[in-house]
RODO-2510 file (C-alpha; in nm, 4 decimals, decimal comma):
residues 577
     n   res          X          Y          Z
     1     m     0,0104    -0,0119     0,0121
     2     g     0,2856     0,2291     0,0753
     3     l     0,4258     0,1950    -0,2588
     4     f     0,1041     0,2219    -0,4402
     5     l     0,0774     0,5715    -0,2620
     6     v     0,4096     0,6623    -0,3440
     7     i     0,3338     0,5774    -0,7067
     8     i    -0,0003     0,7661    -0,6986
     9     a     0,1852     1,0827    -0,5477
    10     a     0,4629     1,0764    -0,7872
    11     w     0,1856     1,0570    -1,0815
    12     l     0,0112     1,3659    -0,9343
    13     a     0,3548     1,5484    -0,9447
    14     r     0,3868     1,4959    -1,3082
    15     i     0,0399     1,5839    -1,3883
    16     e     0,0564     1,8855    -1,1998
    17     d     0,3371     2,1497    -1,1272
    18     w     0,2687     2,1194    -0,7835
    19     r     0,6177     2,3007    -0,6917
    20     s     0,4909     2,6385    -0,8424
    21     y     0,1865     2,6046    -0,6999
    22     t     0,1855     2,8524    -0,3692
    23     p    -0,1284     2,8052    -0,1775
    24     l    -0,2254     3,1246     0,0222
    25     g    -0,3733     3,1400     0,3362
    26     s    -0,6784     3,3323     0,1961
    27     g    -0,7616     3,0229     0,0060
    28     g    -0,6238     3,1468    -0,3660
    29     a    -0,3032     3,0263    -0,5090
    30     a    -0,0198     3,2004    -0,7003
    31     g     0,2668     3,1214    -0,9304
    32     e     0,3705     3,0028    -1,2754
    33     s     0,1110     2,7266    -1,2715
    34     g    -0,1709     2,9445    -1,3867
    35     y    -0,3833     2,8979    -1,0605
    36     i    -0,6341     3,1916    -0,9937
    37     s    -0,6237     3,3653    -0,6871
    38     r    -0,9361     3,3492    -0,5001
    39     e    -1,0874     3,4810    -0,1748
    40     k    -1,1923     3,1822     0,0746
    41     p    -1,5724     3,0976     0,0324
    42     a    -1,7582     3,1889     0,3660
    43     g    -1,9383     2,9366     0,5840
    44     i    -1,9252     2,5647     0,5351
    45     s    -1,8049     2,5750     0,1935
    46     r    -1,4572     2,6904     0,3203
    47     w    -1,3935     2,3908     0,5414
    48     l    -1,5551     2,1352     0,2890
    49     t    -1,3033     2,2611    -0,0062
    50     t    -1,0104     2,4038     0,1836
    51     v    -0,6609     2,2708     0,0943
    52     d    -0,5054     2,5417     0,3364
    53     h    -0,2675     2,3352     0,5888
    54     k    -0,3858     2,5649     0,9016
    55     d    -0,7672     2,5044     0,8014
    56     i    -0,7224     2,1105     0,7482
    57     g    -0,5089     2,1223     1,0893
    58     m    -0,7996     2,2670     1,2663
    59     l    -1,0385     2,0162     1,1074
    60     y    -0,8017     1,7442     1,2130
    61     g    -0,8062     1,8862     1,5772
    62     l    -1,2108     1,9126     1,5817
    63     y    -1,2297     1,5790     1,4699
    64     g    -0,9562     1,4396     1,7159
    65     v    -1,1451     1,6318     2,0038
    66     i    -1,5008     1,4814     1,9215
    67     a    -1,3548     1,1204     1,8979
    68     f    -1,1808     1,2034     2,2320
    69     v    -1,5148     1,2887     2,4091
    70     v    -1,6911     0,9896     2,2497
    71     g    -1,4008     0,7279     2,3902
    72     g    -1,4211     0,9185     2,7165
    73     l    -1,7905     0,8500     2,7588
    74     m    -1,7520     0,5035     2,6500
    75     i    -1,5028     0,4658     2,9319
    76     m    -1,7128     0,6350     3,1723
    77     l    -1,9933     0,3991     3,1318
    78     m    -1,7766     0,1007     3,1710
    79     r    -1,6020     0,2532     3,5262
    80     i    -1,9618     0,3080     3,6510
    81     e    -2,0323    -0,0453     3,5848
    82     l    -1,7352    -0,1713     3,7473
    83     l    -1,7972     0,0152     4,0469
    84     d    -1,9679    -0,3218     4,1348
    85     p    -1,8602    -0,6719     4,0986
    86     g    -2,1649    -0,8075     3,9310
    87     m    -2,3291    -0,6910     3,6175
    88     t    -2,5592    -0,3966     3,7138
    89     l    -2,6138    -0,1407     3,4469
    90     l    -2,4805    -0,2714     3,1488
    91     s    -2,4776    -0,6327     2,9850
    92     n    -2,1952    -0,8432     2,9038
    93     t    -2,1850    -0,7951     2,5325
    94     f    -2,2845    -0,4290     2,5170
    95     y    -1,9639    -0,4006     2,7826
    96     n    -1,7622    -0,5884     2,5332
    97     s    -1,8721    -0,3717     2,2512
    98     l    -1,7573    -0,0641     2,4354
    99     l    -1,4286    -0,2277     2,5329
   100     t    -1,3705    -0,2924     2,1803
   101     s    -1,4607     0,0496     2,0304
   102     h    -1,3297     0,2463     2,3102
   103     g    -0,9884     0,1159     2,2408
   104     i    -0,9847     0,1605     1,8821
   105     t    -1,1480     0,4804     1,8843
   106     m    -0,8785     0,6639     2,1388
   107     l    -0,5566     0,5087     1,9292
   108     f    -0,6823     0,5134     1,5616
   109     l    -0,9829     0,8258     1,5707
   110     f    -0,8104     1,0489     1,8443
   111     g    -0,4423     0,9734     1,8988
   112     t    -0,3272     0,9907     1,5192
   113     p    -0,5461     1,2306     1,4214
   114     i    -0,4985     1,4629     1,7150
   115     i    -0,1078     1,4602     1,6225
   116     a    -0,1587     1,5278     1,2553
   117     a    -0,3776     1,8291     1,3610
   118     f    -0,0521     1,9809     1,5267
   119     a     0,1520     1,8619     1,2582
   120     n    -0,0357     2,0076     0,9867
   121     y    -0,0919     2,3689     1,1325
   122     l     0,2672     2,4030     1,2580
   123     v     0,5029     2,2154     1,0577
   124     p     0,5006     2,4363     0,7396
   125     l     0,4976     2,7466     0,9582
   126     l     0,8171     2,6124     1,1512
   127     i     0,9960     2,5281     0,8502
   128     g     0,9305     2,8179     0,6760
   129     a     0,6834     2,6633     0,3820
   130     d     0,4116     2,8064     0,2172
   131     d     0,2056     2,4759     0,2850
   132     m     0,2099     2,0948     0,2729
   133     a     0,4011     1,9611    -0,0448
   134     f     0,0623     1,7933    -0,1560
   135     p    -0,1957     2,0081    -0,0590
   136     r    -0,4879     1,8021    -0,2197
   137     i    -0,3606     1,4608    -0,0776
   138     n    -0,3350     1,6508     0,2592
   139     a    -0,7178     1,7316     0,2117
   140     i    -0,8073     1,3880     0,1105
   141     a    -0,6152     1,2186     0,4024
   142     f    -0,8474     1,4043     0,6224
   143     w    -1,1888     1,3464     0,4699
   144     l    -1,1127     0,9735     0,4823
   145     l    -1,1154     0,9882     0,8507
   146     p    -1,5039     1,0763     0,9084
   147     p    -1,6344     0,7634     0,7155
   148     g    -1,3701     0,5635     0,8905
   149     a    -1,5185     0,6813     1,2321
   150     l    -1,8855     0,6062     1,0878
   151     l    -1,7783     0,2428     0,9978
   152     i    -1,6299     0,1703     1,3064
   153     w    -1,8960     0,3118     1,5052
   154     a    -2,1743     0,1808     1,3011
   155     g    -2,2844    -0,1126     1,5203
   156     f    -2,4263     0,1678     1,7825
   157     f    -2,6445     0,3103     1,5166
   158     p    -2,9890     0,1413     1,4666
   159     l    -2,8920    -0,0351     1,1349
   160     g    -3,1139    -0,3117     1,1126
   161     d    -2,9324    -0,6779     1,2563
   162     i    -2,5687    -0,5199     1,2794
   163     i    -2,4284    -0,4656     1,6192
   164     p    -2,1237    -0,3582     1,7426
   165     a    -1,7849    -0,5431     1,7302
   166     q    -1,6919    -0,7528     2,0384
   167     t    -1,3496    -0,8836     1,9080
   168     g    -1,1255    -0,6450     2,1507
   169     w    -0,9276    -0,3860     1,9815
   170     t    -0,6576    -0,6269     1,9136
   171     l    -0,9189    -0,8527     1,6657
   172     y    -0,7574    -1,1861     1,7765
   173     t    -0,8071    -1,4545     1,5552
   174     p    -0,9886    -1,7008     1,5321
   175     l    -1,2451    -1,4878     1,7418
   176     s    -1,2352    -1,2073     1,4765
   177     a    -1,2519    -1,4431     1,2184
   178     g    -1,6142    -1,5271     1,3167
   179     v    -1,5362    -1,8798     1,3760
   180     g    -1,8347    -2,0367     1,5896
   181     g    -2,1994    -1,9259     1,6486
   182     g    -2,1262    -1,6213     1,8478
   183     n    -2,1661    -1,2410     1,7830
   184     q    -1,8341    -1,2281     1,5944
   185     a    -1,9703    -1,3384     1,2638
   186     n    -2,2009    -1,0193     1,2670
   187     a    -2,1560    -0,7526     0,9773
   188     g    -2,0495    -0,4742     1,2328
   189     v    -1,7353    -0,6430     1,2712
   190     d    -1,6801    -0,6292     0,9023
   191     l    -1,7638    -0,2627     0,8999
   192     m    -1,5151    -0,2009     1,1888
   193     i    -1,2425    -0,3575     0,9931
   194     l    -1,3317    -0,1467     0,6999
   195     g    -1,3064     0,1837     0,9026
   196     l    -0,9901     0,0792     1,0509
   197     h    -0,8677     0,0266     0,6793
   198     l    -0,9589     0,3868     0,5740
   199     t    -0,7705     0,5345     0,8944
   200     g    -0,4622     0,3652     0,8067
   201     v    -0,4871     0,4646     0,4651
   202     s    -0,5210     0,8409     0,5528
   203     a    -0,2518     0,8009     0,8211
   204     t    -0,0072     0,6559     0,5134
   205     m    -0,1161     0,9466     0,2531
   206     g    -0,0369     1,1883     0,5565
   207     s     0,2908     1,0519     0,6378
   208     i     0,3906     1,0850     0,2969
   209     n     0,3045     1,4230     0,2403
   210     f     0,5081     1,5287     0,5939
   211     i     0,8055     1,3449     0,4585
   212     a     0,8043     1,5096     0,1284
   213     t     0,7046     1,8539     0,2956
   214     i     1,0244     1,8365     0,5360
   215     l     1,2516     1,7153     0,2863
   216     t     1,1725     1,9346     0,0117
   217     e     0,9927     2,2507     0,1325
   218     r     1,2091     2,3948     0,4271
   219     a     1,3048     2,7599     0,3690
   220     e     1,6958     2,8108     0,3192
   221     e     1,7695     2,9045     0,6404
   222     v     1,5937     2,5761     0,8044
   223     t     1,8908     2,3536     0,7762
   224     w     1,9016     1,9745     0,9168
   225     a     2,1108     2,1379     1,1962
   226     n     1,8558     2,3574     1,3173
   227     l     1,5577     2,2038     1,2292
   228     d     1,3241     2,1958     1,5183
   229     i     1,2559     1,9163     1,7658
   230     f     0,8798     1,8779     1,6794
   231     s     0,9667     1,8244     1,2985
   232     w     1,2170     1,5914     1,3543
   233     t     0,9777     1,3672     1,5650
   234     i     0,7032     1,4164     1,2762
   235     l     0,9653     1,3023     1,0158
   236     t     1,0280     0,9964     1,2104
   237     q     0,6748     0,9202     1,2892
   238     s     0,5978     0,9647     0,9475
   239     g     0,8952     0,6788     0,8562
   240     l     0,7108     0,4580     1,1123
   241     i     0,3677     0,4998     0,9431
   242     l     0,5076     0,4292     0,6013
   243     f     0,6218     0,0990     0,7127
   244     a     0,3703    -0,0027     0,9668
   245     f     0,0205     0,1109     0,8399
   246     p     0,0469    -0,0990     0,5270
   247     l     0,1232    -0,4089     0,6990
   248     l    -0,1812    -0,3541     0,9231
   249     g    -0,3970    -0,3028     0,6125
   250     s    -0,2702    -0,6122     0,4426
   251     a    -0,3549    -0,7966     0,7449
   252     l    -0,6945    -0,6539     0,7674
   253     i    -0,7771    -0,7602     0,4157
   254     m    -0,6689    -1,0973     0,4858
   255     l    -0,9009    -1,1083     0,7796
   256     l    -1,2054    -0,9916     0,5987
   257     l    -1,1228    -1,2654     0,3068
   258     d    -1,1174    -1,5201     0,5932
   259     r    -1,4605    -1,4006     0,7390
   260     n    -1,6148    -1,3466     0,4024
   261     l    -1,4993    -1,5498     0,1303
   262     g    -1,3570    -1,8630     0,3032
   263     t    -0,9958    -1,8091     0,2683
   264     t    -0,7763    -1,9713     0,5532
   265     f    -0,4967    -1,7073     0,6004
   266     f    -0,5628    -1,7363     0,9927
   267     s    -0,7245    -2,0813     1,0548
   268     i    -0,5547    -2,3374     1,2571
   269     e    -0,4597    -2,5830     0,9677
   270     a    -0,3123    -2,2846     0,7561
   271     g    -0,1355    -1,9668     0,8687
   272     g    -0,2477    -2,0250     1,2242
   273     t    -0,3800    -1,7766     1,5001
   274     m    -0,0244    -1,6802     1,5881
   275     l     0,0290    -1,5485     1,2334
   276     w    -0,2631    -1,2806     1,3202
   277     q    -0,0447    -1,1840     1,6434
   278     h     0,2776    -1,1347     1,4586
   279     l     0,1251    -0,9361     1,1811
   280     f    -0,0778    -0,7265     1,4181
   281     w     0,2004    -0,6524     1,6611
   282     f     0,4819    -0,6020     1,4071
   283     f     0,2386    -0,2856     1,3442
   284     g     0,1148    -0,2399     1,7158
   285     h     0,4406    -0,1779     1,9049
   286     p     0,5487     0,0698     1,6250
   287     e     0,2135     0,2342     1,6579
   288     v     0,2903     0,2944     2,0242
   289     y     0,5795     0,5098     1,9340
   290     i     0,3886     0,6486     1,6421
   291     l     0,1569     0,7943     1,8947
   292     v     0,4259     0,8816     2,1671
   293     l     0,6779     1,0591     1,9733
   294     p     0,5185     1,3683     1,8505
   295     p     0,4286     1,4091     2,1965
   296     m     0,7745     1,4083     2,2945
   297     g     0,8484     1,6468     2,0416
   298     i     0,5677     1,8831     2,1955
   299     v     0,7048     1,8580     2,5321
   300     s     1,0586     1,8975     2,3854
   301     y     0,9611     2,1904     2,2339
   302     v     0,7289     2,3744     2,4674
   303     l     0,9265     2,2991     2,8390
   304     p     1,2105     2,5014     2,7188
   305     r     1,0315     2,7966     2,6394
   306     f     0,9149     2,8412     3,0115
   307     a     1,2324     2,7115     3,1607
   308     g     1,4039     2,9890     2,9881
   309     r     1,6824     2,7847     2,8222
   310     r     1,7416     2,6069     2,5359
   311     l     1,6700     2,2258     2,5259
   312     f     1,9452     2,0496     2,7102
   313     g     2,1301     1,8199     2,4687
   314     f     1,9350     1,8671     2,1763
   315     k     2,1571     1,6584     1,9429
   316     f     2,1002     1,3326     2,1469
   317     v     1,7353     1,4059     2,1807
   318     v     1,7139     1,3982     1,7888
   319     y     1,9479     1,0707     1,7977
   320     s     1,7474     0,9321     2,0643
   321     t     1,4220     0,9867     1,8367
   322     l     1,5776     0,8183     1,5499
   323     a     1,7057     0,5097     1,7650
   324     i     1,3662     0,4683     1,9204
   325     g     1,2122     0,4700     1,5648
   326     v     1,4799     0,1888     1,4370
   327     l     1,4383     0,0029     1,7693
   328     s     1,0487    -0,0100     1,7532
   329     f     1,0387    -0,2766     1,4816
   330     g     1,2380    -0,5140     1,6903
   331     v     1,0033    -0,5201     1,9997
   332     w     0,6799    -0,6514     1,8938
   333     a     0,7070    -1,0092     2,0378
   334     h     0,7166    -0,9012     2,3677
   335     h     0,3224    -0,8734     2,3511
   336     m     0,3236    -1,2802     2,2955
   337     f     0,5763    -1,3797     2,5304
   338     a     0,2773    -1,6007     2,6969
   339     t     0,2304    -1,7773     2,3797
   340     g     0,4760    -2,0378     2,3968
   341     m     0,7059    -1,9032     2,1336
   342     d     1,0662    -2,0207     2,0826
   343     p     1,2620    -1,9396     2,4115
   344     r     1,5488    -1,8083     2,1962
   345     l     1,3361    -1,5947     2,0326
   346     r     1,1776    -1,4649     2,3451
   347     a     1,5117    -1,3953     2,4906
   348     s     1,6210    -1,1684     2,1911
   349     f     1,2822    -0,9743     2,1779
   350     m     1,3342    -0,9118     2,5550
   351     a     1,7104    -0,7678     2,5026
   352     v     1,5689    -0,5225     2,2537
   353     s     1,2446    -0,4650     2,4436
   354     l     1,5245    -0,3480     2,7497
   355     a     1,7482    -0,1699     2,4920
   356     i     1,4820     0,0676     2,3666
   357     a     1,4345     0,2086     2,7131
   358     i     1,7620     0,3614     2,6989
   359     p     1,6721     0,6464     2,4276
   360     s     1,3708     0,7066     2,6221
   361     a     1,5796     0,7405     2,9450
   362     v     1,8270     1,0058     2,7414
   363     k     1,5059     1,2188     2,6682
   364     t     1,4001     1,2111     3,0343
   365     f     1,7225     1,3102     3,1484
   366     n     1,7548     1,5800     2,9074
   367     w     1,3848     1,7477     2,9926
   368     i     1,5058     1,7312     3,3423
   369     t     1,8512     1,8724     3,3044
   370     t     1,6665     2,1616     3,0897
   371     l     1,4489     2,2109     3,3996
   372     w     1,7781     2,2794     3,6230
   373     n     1,8412     2,6211     3,7165
   374     g     1,6094     2,7617     3,4524
   375     k     1,3932     3,0261     3,5021
   376     i     1,0724     2,8101     3,5399
   377     r     0,7325     2,9957     3,5049
   378     l     0,4332     2,7477     3,6188
   379     t     0,2221     2,8340     3,3268
   380     t    -0,0757     2,5686     3,2305
   381     p     0,1394     2,4297     2,9208
   382     m     0,4346     2,4073     3,1425
   383     l     0,2438     2,2144     3,4314
   384     f     0,1363     1,9722     3,1820
   385     c     0,4857     1,9191     3,0124
   386     i     0,6346     1,8461     3,4158
   387     g     0,3173     1,6156     3,4214
   388     f     0,3847     1,4538     3,1299
   389     v     0,7669     1,3760     3,2306
   390     s     0,6226     1,2434     3,5899
   391     n     0,3698     1,0095     3,4319
   392     f     0,5961     0,8853     3,1498
   393     i     0,9003     0,7991     3,4004
   394     i     0,5981     0,5841     3,5883
   395     g     0,4582     0,4518     3,2811
   396     g     0,8115     0,3807     3,1527
   397     i     0,9476     0,1930     3,4216
   398     s     0,6311    -0,0268     3,4586
   399     g     0,6809    -0,0808     3,0940
   400     v     1,0213    -0,2438     3,1621
   401     f     0,9182    -0,4617     3,4112
   402     l     0,6517    -0,6398     3,1311
   403     a     0,9700    -0,6409     2,8762
   404     s     1,1221    -0,8893     3,1440
   405     i     0,9886    -1,2546     3,0420
   406     p     0,9542    -1,3896     3,3981
   407     v     0,7885    -1,0760     3,5249
   408     d     0,5913    -1,0714     3,2223
   409     l     0,4543    -1,4582     3,2340
   410     v     0,3109    -1,3335     3,5857
   411     l     0,1502    -1,0160     3,5029
   412     h     0,0378    -1,0860     3,1438
   413     d    -0,3322    -1,0038     3,0673
   414     t    -0,3778    -0,8201     3,4035
   415     y    -0,4825    -0,4920     3,5017
   416     y    -0,1245    -0,4012     3,5420
   417     v    -0,0783    -0,4174     3,1533
   418     v    -0,3739    -0,1898     3,1346
   419     g    -0,2244     0,0769     3,3864
   420     h     0,0904     0,0792     3,2297
   421     f    -0,0673     0,1288     2,8988
   422     h    -0,2915     0,4067     3,0133
   423     y    -0,0114     0,5758     3,1806
   424     v     0,1716     0,6113     2,8644
   425     v    -0,1696     0,6831     2,6387
   426     m    -0,3478     0,9437     2,8791
   427     g    -0,0901     1,0407     3,1245
   428     v     0,1560     1,0869     2,8394
   429     i     0,0220     1,1518     2,5237
   430     a    -0,2802     1,3077     2,6436
   431     f    -0,0764     1,5441     2,8606
   432     a     0,1422     1,6523     2,6082
   433     g    -0,1605     1,7253     2,3648
   434     f    -0,2685     1,9560     2,6255
   435     a     0,0432     2,1238     2,6919
   436     g     0,0411     2,1881     2,3031
   437     l    -0,3139     2,3097     2,3041
   438     y    -0,2782     2,5247     2,5854
   439     y     0,0728     2,6726     2,4594
   440     w    -0,0583     2,7557     2,0739
   441     f    -0,4104     2,8317     2,1803
   442     p    -0,3328     3,1945     2,1485
   443     m    -0,2163     3,1197     1,7802
   444     f    -0,5270     2,9184     1,7107
   445     a    -0,8031     3,1250     1,8273
   446     g    -0,6399     3,4513     1,8515
   447     r    -0,7596     3,4835     2,2265
   448     m    -0,6301     3,3874     2,5391
   449     y    -0,7748     3,0912     2,7693
   450     q    -0,8851     3,1524     3,1437
   451     r    -0,5570     3,0765     3,3320
   452     r    -0,7078     2,9594     3,6570
   453     l    -0,9533     2,7110     3,4898
   454     g    -0,6423     2,5877     3,2830
   455     k    -0,4715     2,4905     3,6211
   456     i    -0,7748     2,3428     3,7519
   457     h    -0,7876     2,1046     3,4680
   458     f    -0,4054     2,0039     3,5167
   459     w    -0,4464     1,9260     3,8569
   460     t    -0,7766     1,7262     3,8343
   461     w    -0,6059     1,5127     3,5465
   462     m    -0,2842     1,5122     3,6985
   463     i    -0,4620     1,3577     4,0412
   464     g    -0,7475     1,1610     3,8737
   465     s    -0,4948     0,9894     3,6437
   466     n    -0,2457     0,8893     3,8841
   467     i    -0,5295     0,7720     4,1217
   468     t    -0,6938     0,5578     3,8264
   469     f    -0,3852     0,4123     3,6807
   470     l    -0,1778     0,3273     4,0072
   471     a    -0,5207     0,1568     4,1310
   472     m    -0,5014    -0,0788     3,8024
   473     i    -0,1238    -0,1505     3,8613
   474     v    -0,2394    -0,2650     4,2049
   475     l    -0,5380    -0,4899     4,0734
   476     g    -0,2720    -0,6269     3,8319
   477     y    -0,0572    -0,7237     4,0966
   478     g    -0,3495    -0,8895     4,2651
   479     g    -0,4388    -1,0983     3,9695
   480     m    -0,7302    -0,9150     3,8270
   481     p    -0,7738    -1,0193     3,4630
   482     r    -0,8507    -0,7302     3,2002
   483     r    -1,1164    -0,7205     2,9965
   484     y    -1,3650    -0,8681     3,2350
   485     a    -1,7029    -0,7012     3,3104
   486     t    -1,7689    -0,8794     3,6360
   487     y    -1,4650    -0,9472     3,9268
   488     l    -1,4405    -1,1280     4,2502
   489     p    -1,5742    -0,9010     4,5192
   490     q    -1,1784    -0,8847     4,6995
   491     f    -1,1255    -0,6406     4,3748
   492     a    -1,4164    -0,4238     4,4161
   493     t    -1,2107    -0,1430     4,6579
   494     f    -0,9463    -0,0797     4,4049
   495     h    -1,1905    -0,0612     4,1058
   496     q    -1,4132     0,1844     4,2962
   497     i    -1,0973     0,3830     4,3496
   498     a    -1,0100     0,3572     3,9709
   499     t    -1,3589     0,4947     3,9026
   500     l    -1,3060     0,7936     4,1464
   501     g    -1,0028     0,9099     3,9794
   502     a    -1,1930     0,8653     3,6435
   503     f    -1,4651     1,0936     3,7489
   504     l    -1,2092     1,3449     3,8521
   505     m    -1,0476     1,3239     3,4694
   506     f    -1,4301     1,3587     3,3574
   507     v    -1,4683     1,6804     3,5853
   508     g    -1,1676     1,8024     3,4350
   509     g    -1,2540     1,7471     3,0743
   510     l    -1,5340     1,9396     3,1296
   511     v    -1,3461     2,2202     3,2723
   512     w    -1,1343     2,2074     2,9869
   513     t    -1,4107     2,2276     2,7539
   514     y    -1,6055     2,4900     2,8922
   515     n    -1,2687     2,6816     2,9108
   516     f    -1,1631     2,6447     2,5142
   517     v    -1,5390     2,6944     2,3865
   518     v    -1,6140     3,0253     2,5992
   519     s    -1,2384     3,1445     2,5486
   520     w    -1,2432     3,0890     2,1938
   521     l    -1,5721     3,2992     2,1570
   522     e    -1,5463     3,5581     2,4306
   523     g    -1,1673     3,5351     2,5691
   524     p    -0,9771     3,8671     2,5702
   525     k    -0,8046     3,9020     2,2524
   526     v    -0,4306     3,8721     2,2192
   527     q    -0,2742     4,2196     2,1545
   528     d     0,0603     4,1016     2,0348
   529     g     0,2487     3,8324     1,8602
   530     d     0,4450     3,7215     2,1900
   531     p     0,1558     3,6462     2,4424
   532     w     0,4234     3,4079     2,6262
   533     e     0,6976     3,6671     2,6491
   534     l     0,9477     3,4529     2,4714
   535     r     1,1457     3,7248     2,3230
   536     e     1,2940     3,8073     2,6924
   537     d     1,4493     3,4871     2,7109
   538     g     1,5547     3,4630     2,3247
   539     m     1,3015     3,1759     2,2658
   540     y     1,1108     3,3275     2,0068
   541     t     1,0218     3,1083     1,6831
   542     n     0,9188     3,0744     1,3596
   543     e     0,5394     3,0218     1,4280
   544     w     0,4874     3,3279     1,6602
   545     q     0,6527     3,5143     1,3959
   546     w     0,4309     3,4151     1,1384
   547     f     0,1377     3,4971     1,3803
   548     e     0,2775     3,8402     1,4616
   549     n     0,2738     3,9049     1,0913
   550     k    -0,0852     3,8098     1,0683
   551     q    -0,1942     4,0514     1,3184
   552     e     0,0210     4,3351     1,1761
   553     t    -0,1236     4,2726     0,8164
   554     a    -0,4642     4,1496     0,9206
   555     l    -0,3981     3,8904     0,6356
   556     a    -0,5325     3,5193     0,6864
   557     d    -0,1864     3,4100     0,5284
   558     g     0,0670     3,5953     0,7639
   559     g     0,1859     3,8470     0,5307
   560     d     0,5107     3,7689     0,3180
   561     g     0,6340     3,5257     0,5827
   562     d     0,9947     3,6932     0,6290
   563     e     1,1761     3,5788     0,9005
   564     e     1,3793     3,8089     1,1394
   565     d     1,7545     3,8088     1,1525
   566     g     1,8623     3,5333     1,3754
   567     l     1,5358     3,3557     1,4335
   568     v     1,5281     2,9989     1,4940
   569     a     1,3256     2,7287     1,4102
   570     d     1,3718     2,5096     1,7154
   571     g     1,5034     2,6582     2,0085
   572     g     1,8776     2,5396     1,8874
   573     e     2,1530     2,7743     1,7636
   574     p     2,0951     3,0657     1,5169
   575     t     2,2698     3,0378     1,1819
   576     d     2,4580     3,2740     0,9657
   577     e     2,3312     3,1769     0,6428
***
């Protein structure tokens, strides 16, 4: 699939002089290709037809937030059910449906798109490009996502006999292949698989676009030496997507063929159920780093702004990013230690799984050293960055234990794994996302949020996430299996504690929603292009220069985009070129 999309991109490059196409923020275009300059249409037409990277970034952001809300409501229903050991509120089948859809929604419909939102809006601004390399492909990549979400959630709609998938988000065969007479043969599973396939195509198209943009569209003053750390992580992430998502797409097609045409890719007598696990996790573990590397880039970019000093060891942060990208393809079988695979293979995967913790630790020490003796300002973005580092340490160390075969055999498929994974996904990825949203909110909205509400949001999430996920880790040590709708009475106390923490996070989410909606509509307008007073510490960067030009010229495209002397893209060293 990746090769196919590269061929399509090359073909489009031949039929259209895309290098001479200069999209303007006003929606028009100028250049030798003969495009006519037009104003952006008003109303809904603007959003349905736009190819402007900033507009598409906003669409990705809205989509990601909607998915985040849907996935959050799903888990709140599940946590309410888990207050009591028996089945009280939900049926077993509906609980399994929520379990499946929650995981897929948060990973594929929230995680990847919200990163694409930041990347689409910011990467061209950071590297001095007019737009993405392929603006129309950028738009197509986004518009594949809404039908993908509708297909994934189709079972929850009143569509006759179609019911939601109950396979778990990992789609393990033979359950997901429809073997037996249960609900897994229902068309809702097929629709979910098709929706997943669309999201994979979208991500792959986007990754090609980001690679082409960063390689070919950088301004002359933006070199590899001073490319910002966020763009480095997006480039690495895009490379991972290009190799990982096409494999998932191939596996999903094989699964569809097994379900509907009687092929035997994953049947016991042919490829076997282990084949699905190998294919899925060869995608699945790089997917973890696809989701976590850009948030690491956001924290590496935002944290120094409020520490009053450059990112410590910038080159080593870049090298560790590339190292994680390479090593991530050699650790997938640590998800399969309990399957009875060859002990020699298990040992090799254990070694690589332990080794990948080293570049992650390099980043952690660099963040802490950046804070050391810095002029720290505890703004809301900074608080979320510090919370990110704290949660990442807990989530990372708990993962190191799972990389050890003897420990994993004891804790596999328990709530310990759920706690570890959620520390990474919610305590790390979501915290970095909120840090970015608060930091760039003045640029996105032209207004400032309510700072007190921002800090209330942080503390409810910091306290709530640790209560919830630490309780899950304790449940795992006690032997509580994951994915169960009912449980033994001795686990009730810690399930109730976990639900209490989830309610705290839910309240924080309501505060955040209110703050952003009201501030977007009625917040105080930003008066200058430096709302965070970055110039005082020499931390002023390209995207804020664009924002200042936009304010000064009152044009939607940010003016002519000329950069000031000595302006740097990343917080690295200014260049003399």
